[in-house]
C-alpha positions as CSV (number, residue, x, y, z in Angstrom):
1,M,-19.2,5.0,4.5
2,A,-17.6,8.7,4.5
3,H,-16.3,8.4,0.7
4,N,-17.8,7.8,-2.8
5,V,-18.2,5.5,-5.6
6,I,-16.4,6.5,-8.8
7,S,-17.5,4.8,-11.9
8,A,-17.0,4.6,-15.9
9,D,-19.7,4.2,-18.5
10,S,-18.8,3.4,-22.1
11,N,-22.3,4.6,-23.2
12,T,-21.7,8.1,-22.3
13,D,-18.0,8.0,-22.4
14,K,-17.8,9.4,-18.7
15,H,-16.4,9.1,-15.3
16,Y,-18.8,9.9,-12.4
17,R,-18.1,10.6,-8.8
18,H,-21.1,9.3,-6.9
19,V,-22.5,10.7,-3.5
20,G,-21.3,7.9,-1.2
21,F,-22.7,4.7,-2.5
22,S,-25.9,5.8,-4.4
23,A,-27.2,6.6,-7.7
24,S,-26.9,10.4,-6.8
25,I,-24.0,12.1,-8.8
26,G,-21.7,14.5,-7.4
27,S,-19.7,15.5,-10.5
28,C,-18.4,13.9,-13.9
29,Y,-16.3,14.7,-16.7
30,T,-15.6,13.1,-20.3
31,S,-13.2,10.1,-20.3
32,P,-9.9,10.6,-22.4
33,S,-11.4,8.7,-25.1
34,T,-14.4,6.4,-26.5
35,I,-14.1,3.3,-24.7
36,P,-13.5,3.9,-21.1
37,L,-13.3,0.6,-19.2
38,G,-11.3,-0.2,-15.8
39,I,-10.9,2.8,-13.3
40,T,-9.3,3.2,-9.8
41,W,-8.0,5.7,-7.4
42,D,-4.5,6.0,-6.0
43,G,-5.5,8.2,-2.8
44,T,-5.2,11.4,-4.9
45,N,-5.6,10.7,-8.6
46,V,-8.0,8.7,-11.0
47,I,-6.2,6.0,-13.0
48,S,-8.2,5.0,-15.8
49,V,-8.0,2.5,-18.9
50,D,-9.5,3.1,-22.4
51,A,-9.8,0.1,-24.7
52,Q,-10.2,2.1,-27.6
53,E,-6.8,3.9,-27.4
54,R,-5.3,0.8,-25.7
55,K,-3.6,3.0,-23.0
56,H,-3.6,3.7,-19.1
57,Y,-4.3,7.2,-18.0
58,K,-3.3,9.2,-14.8
59,H,-5.6,12.0,-14.3
60,T,-5.0,14.9,-12.0
61,G,-7.3,14.3,-9.1
62,F,-11.0,13.8,-10.2
63,S,-10.8,15.5,-13.6
64,D,-10.4,15.1,-17.0
65,T,-6.7,16.4,-17.4
66,I,-4.1,13.8,-18.1
67,S,-0.7,14.0,-16.2
68,S,0.6,10.8,-17.8
69,S,-0.1,7.6,-19.9
70,Y,1.4,4.6,-21.2
71,A,0.3,1.8,-23.9
72,S,-1.4,-1.3,-22.0
73,P,0.4,-4.7,-22.0
74,D,-1.6,-5.8,-24.9
75,T,-4.5,-5.3,-27.4
76,S,-7.6,-5.9,-24.9
77,P,-7.2,-3.8,-21.8
78,A,-9.8,-4.2,-19.3
79,G,-9.7,-3.6,-15.1
80,I,-7.4,-1.8,-13.4
81,T,-6.2,-1.1,-9.7
82,W,-3.4,0.3,-7.6
83,D,-1.6,-1.5,-4.8
84,A,-0.2,1.6,-3.0
85,T,2.7,1.2,-5.2
86,N,2.2,-0.4,-8.7
87,V,-0.5,-0.6,-11.0
88,L,-2.2,-4.0,-11.4
89,S,-4.2,-4.5,-14.9
90,V,-6.2,-7.0,-16.5
91,N,-5.9,-8.0,-20.2
92,Q,-8.4,-10.1,-22.2
93,S,-6.1,-11.0,-25.1
94,P,-4.2,-12.7,-23.7
95,D,-6.2,-13.6,-20.6
96,K,-3.5,-12.1,-17.9
97,H,-3.0,-10.1,-14.8
98,Y,-0.2,-7.7,-15.0
99,K,2.0,-6.3,-12.3
100,H,3.6,-3.0,-13.5
101,V,6.4,-1.2,-12.0
102,G,4.8,1.9,-10.5
103,F,2.6,3.8,-13.1
104,S,4.5,2.6,-16.0
105,D,4.3,0.1,-18.9
106,T,7.3,-2.0,-17.4
107,I,5.8,-5.3,-16.4
108,S,7.4,-6.8,-13.0
109,S,5.1,-10.3,-13.0
110,S,2.1,-11.7,-14.7
111,Y,-0.1,-14.8,-14.6
112,V,-2.8,-16.4,-16.2
113,S,-6.3,-15.2,-15.1
114,P,-8.9,-17.5,-13.6
115,D,-11.1,-17.7,-16.8
116,I,-10.9,-16.6,-20.4
117,S,-12.8,-13.3,-19.9
118,P,-11.2,-11.3,-17.1
119,T,-13.0,-7.8,-16.5
120,G,-12.2,-6.3,-13.2
121,I,-9.1,-6.3,-10.7
122,T,-8.8,-5.0,-7.2
123,W,-6.5,-5.2,-4.3
124,D,-7.1,-6.0,-0.4
125,S,-4.3,-4.0,0.9
126,A,-4.6,-5.4,4.5
127,N,-4.1,-9.2,3.3
128,A,-2.1,-8.3,0.3
129,D,-4.2,-10.3,-2.0
130,V,-6.0,-9.8,-5.3
131,M,-9.7,-9.8,-6.1
132,S,-10.8,-10.2,-9.6
133,A,-13.9,-10.7,-11.9
134,D,-14.5,-12.9,-14.9
135,Y,-17.7,-12.5,-17.0
136,N,-17.3,-16.0,-18.9
137,A,-17.3,-17.8,-15.4
138,D,-19.6,-14.9,-13.9
139,S,-17.6,-15.2,-10.7
140,H,-15.3,-12.9,-8.5
141,Y,-12.2,-14.7,-7.1
142,L,-10.1,-14.2,-4.0
143,H,-6.5,-14.9,-5.0
144,E,-3.4,-15.8,-2.8
145,G,-1.4,-12.5,-3.0
146,F,-0.5,-11.5,-6.5
147,S,-0.8,-15.0,-8.1
148,A,-3.0,-17.5,-10.2
149,S,-3.8,-19.4,-6.8
150,I,-7.3,-18.9,-5.9
151,Q,-8.5,-19.0,-2.2
152,R,-12.1,-18.9,-3.1
153,G,-14.8,-17.3,-5.2
154,Y,-18.5,-16.8,-5.6
155,S,-21.0,-16.2,-8.3
156,T,-21.7,-12.6,-9.2
157,P,-25.3,-11.0,-9.0
158,G,-25.6,-10.6,-12.9
159,A,-24.3,-12.3,-16.0
160,V,-21.7,-10.0,-17.1
161,P,-19.6,-8.6,-14.2
162,R,-17.2,-5.6,-14.9
163,G,-15.8,-3.5,-12.5
164,L,-14.9,-4.4,-8.8
165,T,-13.3,-2.5,-6.0
166,W,-12.7,-3.4,-2.4
167,A,-14.2,-0.5,-0.2
168,D,-12.9,0.6,3.2
169,G,-11.2,-2.9,3.9
170,A,-14.5,-4.6,4.5
171,N,-16.9,-4.9,1.3
172,A,-16.7,-5.5,-2.3
173,I,-18.4,-3.3,-4.6
174,S,-19.1,-4.5,-8.3
175,A,-20.8,-3.2,-11.5
176,D,-22.8,-5.6,-13.8
177,Y,-23.0,-4.4,-17.3
178,D,-26.1,-6.9,-18.2
179,E,-28.0,-5.7,-15.0
180,E,-26.9,-1.9,-15.3
181,R,-26.3,-1.8,-11.7
182,H,-23.9,-1.3,-9.1
183,Y,-23.7,-3.5,-6.1
184,L,-22.4,-3.4,-2.3
185,H,-21.6,-7.1,-1.3
186,D,-21.5,-8.2,2.5
187,G,-17.9,-8.6,2.8
188,F,-16.2,-10.7,-0.1
189,S,-19.3,-12.6,-0.6
190,G,-22.4,-13.0,-3.2
191,T,-24.5,-11.5,-0.6
192,I,-26.0,-8.3,-1.8
193,S,-26.6,-5.6,1.1
194,S,-27.6,-2.8,-1.2
195,S,-27.6,-1.7,-5.0
196,Y,-28.7,1.2,-7.6
197,S,-29.0,1.9,-11.2
198,S,-25.8,2.8,-12.9
199,P,-25.7,6.2,-14.2
200,S,-26.1,5.0,-18.0
201,T,-26.5,1.7,-19.8
202,A,-23.0,0.5,-20.1
203,P,-21.4,0.5,-16.5
204,R,-17.8,-0.6,-16.8
205,G,-15.2,0.3,-14.1
206,I,-15.8,1.0,-10.4
207,T,-13.8,2.4,-7.5
208,W,-14.0,3.8,-4.1
209,D,-12.3,7.0,-3.4
210,G,-11.5,6.0,0.3
211,R,-8.6,4.0,-1.1
212,Y,-5.4,5.2,0.1
213,A,-7.3,8.4,1.2
214,V,-5.2,11.5,1.9
215,N,-6.0,12.4,5.6
216,E,-4.8,14.5,8.5
217,E,-5.6,12.5,11.5
218,S,-5.1,12.6,15.3
219,V,-5.7,9.0,16.8
220,V,-5.8,8.8,20.8
221,G,-6.6,5.6,22.5
222,E,-6.4,2.0,21.6
223,S,-6.1,2.0,17.7
224,T,-5.8,-1.1,15.6
225,F,-5.5,-0.8,11.7
226,V,-5.9,-3.8,9.5
227,G,-5.3,-2.1,6.3
228,A,-2.7,0.1,4.9
229,L,-1.8,3.7,6.4
230,I,-0.5,5.4,3.3
231,R,1.1,8.4,1.5
232,K,0.8,11.9,1.7
233,T,-0.8,11.4,5.2
234,I,-0.4,13.3,8.8
235,K,-1.4,11.2,11.8
236,N,-0.6,11.6,15.4
237,P,-1.8,8.3,17.2
238,A,-1.4,8.4,21.0
239,G,-2.1,5.3,22.8
240,E,-2.1,1.7,22.4
241,F,-1.6,1.5,18.5
242,T,-1.5,-1.6,16.4
243,P,-1.3,-1.4,12.7
244,T,-1.4,-4.9,10.9
245,G,-0.8,-3.4,7.6
246,D,1.7,-1.2,6.1
247,I,2.5,2.5,7.0
248,L,3.9,3.9,4.0
249,R,5.8,6.5,2.1
250,S,5.7,10.5,1.9
251,T,4.3,10.5,5.5
252,S,4.6,12.6,8.8
253,K,4.0,10.7,11.9
254,G,4.4,11.0,15.4
255,F,3.7,7.8,17.6
256,A,3.4,8.2,21.4
257,G,2.2,5.3,23.7
258,A,2.7,1.4,23.1
259,V,3.1,0.8,19.3
260,T,3.2,-2.5,17.4
261,F,4.1,-2.5,13.9
262,V,3.2,-5.9,12.5
263,G,3.5,-4.5,8.7
264,N,6.4,-2.2,7.2
265,V,6.9,1.5,8.2
266,G,8.1,2.7,4.6
267,R,10.2,5.1,2.9
268,K,10.8,9.0,2.7
269,T,9.2,9.5,6.1
270,K,9.8,11.6,9.2
271,K,8.9,10.0,12.5
272,T,8.9,10.5,16.0
273,L,8.4,7.2,18.2
274,T,8.0,7.6,21.8
275,G,7.2,4.8,24.5
276,E,6.9,1.0,24.0
277,V,7.7,0.4,20.4
278,A,7.8,-3.2,18.7
279,F,8.7,-3.8,15.1
280,T,7.8,-7.3,14.0
281,A,8.5,-6.3,10.3
282,E,10.7,-4.0,8.4
283,L,11.4,-0.2,9.1
284,I,12.7,0.4,5.6
285,R,14.5,2.3,2.8
286,Y,15.0,5.9,4.0
287,K,16.6,7.2,0.7
288,P,17.1,11.1,1.0
289,R,19.6,12.3,3.3
290,T,17.0,14.6,4.9
291,T,15.2,11.6,6.3
292,Y,15.2,11.8,10.3
293,M,14.0,9.7,12.8
294,I,14.1,9.9,16.7
295,I,13.0,6.8,18.5
296,E,12.7,7.1,22.3
297,G,11.8,4.4,24.9
298,A,11.8,0.5,25.1
299,I,12.1,-0.5,21.4
300,L,12.1,-4.2,20.0
301,F,13.2,-4.7,16.2
302,A,12.1,-8.1,15.3
303,G,12.6,-7.1,11.7
304,A,15.3,-5.0,9.7
305,L,15.8,-1.4,10.6
306,R,17.6,-0.6,7.2
307,A,18.5,2.7,5.4
308,Q,20.5,4.3,3.3
309,Q,21.8,7.9,3.8
310,T,19.8,8.5,6.8
311,K,20.2,10.1,10.3
312,K,18.7,8.5,13.3
313,V,18.7,9.0,16.9
314,I,17.7,6.0,19.0
315,S,17.7,6.3,22.7
316,G,16.2,4.1,25.5
317,A,16.3,0.3,26.2
318,I,16.7,-0.9,22.7
319,T,16.8,-4.8,21.4
320,F,17.5,-5.7,18.0
321,D,16.4,-9.2,17.3
322,A,17.8,-8.6,13.4
323,E,19.8,-6.2,11.6
324,L,20.5,-2.3,12.0
325,L,22.2,-2.5,8.4
326,R,23.5,-1.2,5.2
327,K,24.3,2.2,5.6
328,S,25.6,3.1,2.3
329,D,27.4,6.3,2.8
330,V,30.2,6.8,5.7
331,T,28.7,10.1,6.7
332,T,25.6,8.1,7.7
333,Y,25.4,8.9,11.4
334,V,23.2,7.1,14.1
335,P,23.6,7.9,17.8
336,V,22.4,5.2,20.0
337,V,21.8,6.2,23.6
338,G,21.1,3.7,26.4
339,T,20.9,0.1,27.0
340,L,21.4,-1.7,23.4
341,A,21.2,-5.3,23.2
342,P,21.5,-6.2,19.3
343,S,21.2,-9.9,18.6
344,G,21.4,-9.5,14.9
345,T,23.8,-7.3,12.8
346,L,24.9,-3.8,13.3
347,G,25.7,-3.1,9.5
348,R,28.5,-1.9,7.4
349,V,30.3,1.1,6.2
350,T,28.3,3.5,8.9
351,K,29.5,5.9,11.7
352,K,27.5,5.2,14.9
353,V,28.0,6.7,18.3
354,L,27.0,3.8,21.0
355,M,26.7,5.1,24.6
356,G,25.5,3.0,27.6
357,A,25.5,-0.9,28.2
358,L,26.1,-2.6,25.1
359,T,25.5,-6.2,24.6
360,M,26.4,-7.7,21.3
361,S,24.9,-11.4,20.5
362,G,25.2,-10.6,16.8
363,R,27.9,-9.0,14.7
364,V,29.2,-5.4,14.1
365,Q,30.4,-5.0,10.6
366,P,33.3,-2.9,9.4
367,G,32.6,1.0,9.8
368,A,33.4,3.8,11.9
369,F,32.1,3.3,15.4
370,A,32.5,5.2,18.9
371,V,31.4,3.1,21.8
372,I,31.2,4.8,25.4
373,G,30.2,2.8,28.3
374,S,30.1,-1.0,29.3
375,R,30.8,-3.3,26.4
376,H,29.8,-6.9,26.6
377,P,30.6,-8.6,23.2
378,T,29.3,-12.2,22.8
379,A,30.1,-12.5,19.0
380,R,33.0,-11.5,16.5
381,Q,33.2,-7.7,16.5
382,R,35.2,-5.1,14.6
383,I,35.2,-1.7,16.9
384,R,37.3,1.4,15.8
385,R,37.4,4.4,17.9
386,A,35.9,7.3,16.0
């Protein structure tokens, strides 16, 4: 493990950064108030819970500086985590799990917790599932997505489980108040591979600063990602590259080689995709006009290539099995060069230049188009010369 445990203790009212998974403390600071409970890491900043103030806090990095806060959903806040986009939190009165809208007090969804004393929550980004802790049942639970449905569970190592986190997409790490220990589990199971004494006598929240890490990476060769490649990251994979999770926002990437996307390639991103590229999910939500994408080579979209106010250059042998859709501004411009065979929809209110052999088995919706080369429409079209 190349990263570190971050923990909270309500006896000392402190947040601690450990050295790896160990009792050694690299640094610490005083928590925002006197009953620190849940704690998580968003890739850049600590997010924490305090029961005395009944608030959620966003810190600046790992420090006591608070950049933002809001009131918790109800009177007894406990655990907290981050799903790469939104806060997920736990409340003990009522006994509920909440999904927030980003980092805010707006709630988009909630459900009743598995038992009457929920304490911890974390997020498995690879499988998009909640994991939670409850000290009435002395159990950890694996949910189905963000829902009350439980896939499985196991008994915790101590009688008062508190914080829970999912480290490096492989193992649970937990805290137990009664035992005053932190535990490294073998995967998601009751089997313990390692443990150590907590920094003080009232361990509460726990997280892992490898979650959503901000990295600069060059990946050469066969690469398989089963989790999320997330924000503020620079990566340059070359070779056979198969992510089965999400590649998300605020990211600069260059992909060269055989690339298969089984998850989402997300918003506010500059990308160059070269070689055999297959999207089996969405290439989605490019909001600013400055977003720019170059796609070259043999490309198959089995999901949606969707954008707003985005410039793209697509060249090579291209097959759309779904939609290239919904450009919201007529100034949006998409040059497509080479063999283009869309079997879905080329969307509305968009200016496109299509050059080469064009076969349509789907629909071209109204907009401004210039088509140069051989055209073989097999479904209803409406094409206007630009």
